[in-house]
C-alpha positions as CSV (number, residue, x, y, z in Angstrom):
1,M,-55.0,-99.8,-15.5
2,T,-52.9,-99.7,-18.6
3,A,-49.3,-98.4,-18.7
4,E,-50.5,-95.6,-21.0
5,A,-53.1,-94.5,-18.5
6,V,-50.5,-94.5,-15.7
7,I,-48.2,-92.3,-17.7
8,T,-51.0,-89.9,-18.5
9,R,-51.9,-89.5,-14.9
10,M,-48.3,-89.0,-13.8
11,T,-47.5,-86.4,-16.5
12,P,-48.2,-82.8,-15.4
13,P,-50.2,-80.7,-17.8
14,S,-48.0,-78.7,-20.1
15,L,-47.5,-75.0,-19.2
16,P,-48.0,-72.2,-21.6
17,D,-44.8,-70.6,-22.9
18,W,-45.6,-67.2,-21.3
19,V,-45.1,-68.7,-17.8
20,F,-41.4,-68.8,-18.4
21,P,-39.8,-65.3,-18.2
22,P,-37.3,-64.0,-20.7
23,P,-33.7,-63.8,-19.5
24,E,-34.1,-60.1,-18.5
25,G,-37.5,-60.8,-16.8
26,F,-40.9,-59.5,-17.8
27,V,-41.6,-55.7,-18.1
28,A,-44.7,-53.9,-16.9
29,E,-46.2,-53.6,-20.4
30,D,-46.2,-57.4,-20.8
31,L,-49.2,-57.8,-18.5
32,D,-51.4,-56.2,-21.1
33,H,-50.3,-58.5,-23.9
34,I,-49.8,-62.0,-22.5
35,P,-52.8,-64.1,-23.7
36,D,-55.0,-65.9,-21.1
37,L,-53.2,-64.3,-18.2
38,P,-55.0,-65.1,-14.9
39,A,-56.9,-62.2,-13.4
40,H,-55.0,-60.1,-10.8
41,T,-51.6,-61.3,-11.9
42,E,-48.9,-59.0,-10.5
43,L,-45.3,-58.3,-11.7
44,I,-42.8,-58.0,-9.0
45,D,-39.0,-57.8,-9.7
46,G,-39.7,-59.0,-13.3
47,S,-41.5,-62.1,-12.2
48,L,-45.2,-63.0,-12.5
49,V,-47.0,-63.4,-9.2
50,F,-50.3,-65.3,-9.3
51,V,-53.0,-64.6,-6.7
52,S,-54.4,-67.3,-4.5
53,P,-58.1,-67.6,-3.7
54,Q,-59.2,-64.8,-1.3
55,R,-60.3,-65.6,2.3
56,H,-63.6,-64.2,3.5
57,F,-61.9,-61.7,5.8
58,H,-59.8,-60.3,3.0
59,H,-62.8,-60.0,0.6
60,V,-65.2,-58.4,3.1
61,V,-62.7,-55.9,4.6
62,L,-61.7,-54.7,1.1
63,R,-65.3,-54.3,-0.1
64,K,-66.5,-52.5,3.0
65,L,-63.4,-50.2,3.2
66,E,-63.9,-49.1,-0.4
67,H,-67.4,-48.0,0.4
68,A,-66.4,-46.5,3.7
69,L,-63.8,-44.3,2.0
70,E,-66.1,-42.9,-0.7
71,P,-67.8,-40.2,1.4
72,F,-64.5,-38.7,2.5
73,L,-62.8,-38.4,-0.9
74,P,-61.8,-34.9,-2.0
75,P,-63.2,-33.8,-5.4
76,D,-61.7,-35.6,-8.4
77,H,-60.3,-38.4,-6.3
78,E,-61.4,-42.0,-6.8
79,V,-61.0,-45.2,-4.7
80,L,-60.3,-48.3,-6.8
81,G,-60.0,-52.0,-5.9
82,Q,-57.4,-54.3,-7.4
83,M,-55.9,-52.2,-10.2
84,T,-52.3,-52.5,-11.0
85,V,-49.7,-49.7,-10.5
86,K,-46.6,-49.3,-12.6
87,L,-43.7,-48.5,-10.2
88,G,-40.9,-49.1,-12.6
89,A,-39.9,-51.1,-15.7
90,R,-40.1,-54.5,-14.0
91,Q,-42.6,-53.6,-11.2
92,R,-46.4,-53.6,-11.6
93,P,-48.0,-54.9,-8.4
94,E,-51.7,-54.8,-7.7
95,P,-52.5,-53.1,-4.4
96,D,-55.8,-54.3,-2.8
97,I,-57.0,-50.7,-2.8
98,I,-55.7,-47.4,-4.2
99,V,-56.9,-43.9,-4.1
100,V,-55.9,-41.9,-7.2
101,G,-55.7,-38.1,-7.5
102,P,-57.3,-35.6,-9.9
103,N,-54.7,-36.1,-12.6
104,A,-55.1,-39.9,-12.9
105,P,-56.6,-41.2,-16.1
106,I,-60.2,-42.5,-15.8
107,G,-61.9,-44.5,-18.5
108,P,-63.2,-47.9,-19.6
109,D,-59.9,-49.0,-21.2
110,V,-57.5,-48.0,-18.3
111,T,-55.7,-51.1,-17.0
112,C,-52.9,-49.5,-15.0
113,Y,-51.9,-46.4,-13.1
114,D,-48.5,-44.7,-12.7
115,A,-47.1,-44.3,-9.2
116,A,-47.5,-40.5,-9.5
117,D,-51.3,-41.0,-9.8
118,V,-51.6,-42.8,-6.5
119,I,-52.2,-41.0,-3.2
120,L,-52.8,-44.0,-1.0
121,A,-52.0,-47.8,-1.4
122,V,-53.6,-50.4,0.9
123,E,-52.7,-54.0,1.4
124,V,-54.6,-56.6,3.4
125,V,-52.1,-59.2,4.7
126,S,-52.8,-62.7,3.5
127,K,-51.1,-65.8,4.9
128,E,-49.9,-66.9,1.5
129,S,-48.4,-63.5,0.6
130,E,-47.5,-62.0,4.0
131,L,-43.8,-61.4,3.1
132,R,-44.7,-59.5,0.0
133,D,-47.5,-57.6,1.8
134,R,-45.4,-56.6,4.8
135,Q,-41.9,-56.3,3.3
136,R,-41.4,-56.1,-0.4
137,K,-44.5,-54.1,-1.5
138,P,-44.1,-51.3,1.0
139,V,-40.5,-50.8,-0.1
140,L,-41.5,-50.7,-3.7
141,Y,-44.4,-48.2,-3.0
142,A,-42.1,-45.9,-1.0
143,E,-39.3,-46.0,-3.5
144,A,-41.8,-45.0,-6.2
145,G,-43.0,-42.1,-4.1
146,I,-46.5,-43.1,-3.1
147,P,-47.1,-40.8,-0.2
148,H,-49.4,-42.9,2.0
149,F,-49.6,-46.7,2.7
150,W,-51.9,-48.7,5.0
151,L,-51.3,-52.3,6.0
152,I,-54.4,-54.1,7.3
153,E,-53.8,-57.1,9.6
154,Q,-56.3,-59.5,11.1
155,V,-56.1,-59.2,14.9
156,N,-58.5,-61.3,17.0
157,S,-60.7,-61.7,13.9
158,R,-60.9,-57.9,13.4
159,P,-59.1,-55.5,11.1
160,A,-56.2,-53.4,12.6
161,I,-54.9,-50.7,10.3
162,F,-51.2,-49.8,10.4
163,V,-50.7,-46.3,8.9
164,Y,-47.5,-45.1,7.2
165,E,-46.4,-41.8,5.6
166,L,-43.6,-41.3,3.2
167,D,-40.4,-39.6,4.3
168,P,-39.3,-37.9,1.1
169,A,-35.7,-37.6,2.3
170,T,-35.2,-41.4,2.7
171,R,-37.9,-42.6,0.3
172,S,-39.1,-44.9,3.1
173,Y,-42.3,-45.1,5.2
174,V,-42.6,-43.8,8.7
175,A,-45.1,-45.4,11.0
176,N,-48.0,-43.0,12.0
177,G,-50.1,-45.1,14.3
178,V,-52.0,-48.4,14.7
179,Y,-55.8,-48.2,14.7
180,H,-58.0,-51.0,16.1
181,D,-61.4,-49.4,16.8
182,R,-61.7,-46.2,14.8
183,L,-59.6,-44.8,12.0
184,K,-59.6,-41.0,12.3
185,L,-57.0,-39.1,10.2
186,T,-56.4,-35.8,8.6
187,V,-54.1,-37.1,5.9
188,P,-54.2,-38.0,3.0
189,F,-57.6,-36.4,3.7
190,D,-60.0,-36.0,6.6
191,L,-61.7,-39.3,7.4
192,D,-63.4,-41.1,10.3
193,I,-64.2,-44.8,9.9
194,D,-65.6,-47.2,12.6
195,L,-63.4,-50.2,12.0
196,A,-65.9,-52.6,13.5
197,T,-68.1,-52.0,10.4
198,L,-65.4,-53.4,8.1
199,Y,-65.8,-56.9,9.5
200,P,-68.7,-57.4,11.9
201,S,-68.2,-60.2,14.3
202,R,-70.2,-63.2,13.0
203,T,-69.4,-66.8,12.2
204,R,-71.5,-69.8,11.3
């Protein structure tokens, strides 16, 4: 192997300029203008956060929960997967699922929603992002005034849903129950979902 070949193999590929944030950090609008930005990139505290490949549990639970929520939605509400939400000038995370209300813009060119549009935000905890899912994102959602938040954990290979409601006085979430078998609620709307259907027990 030539010396030139060794140097080529050891030299990391050059990174695009947009990877490096400006001194004040990125702002929410930047996500719509950065060229070749990887899909599902989030903005948290002014920094870009790139999404790792999804695990089977994460993908299946999200897909089935979206479909399970559809029959219970009030008129003019919509459930959406993996759409970003602008929470502030330097905050634009992408919840795994959101439910938006009747005043939310709907159309082919919509790329982002305001916090005021969102009735419910849902995160499925992933190993590579568990600190963001369990700690940072709930704080951001609550401070932005999103009234309902669900955190889905994998417990014994099945989904468990931790339900939270916003305390408007403190702008923080209050726990409202943990659901392992059936999710039956009256807020943010009446719903009754058999959680076993979200990830049927099967391996191969």
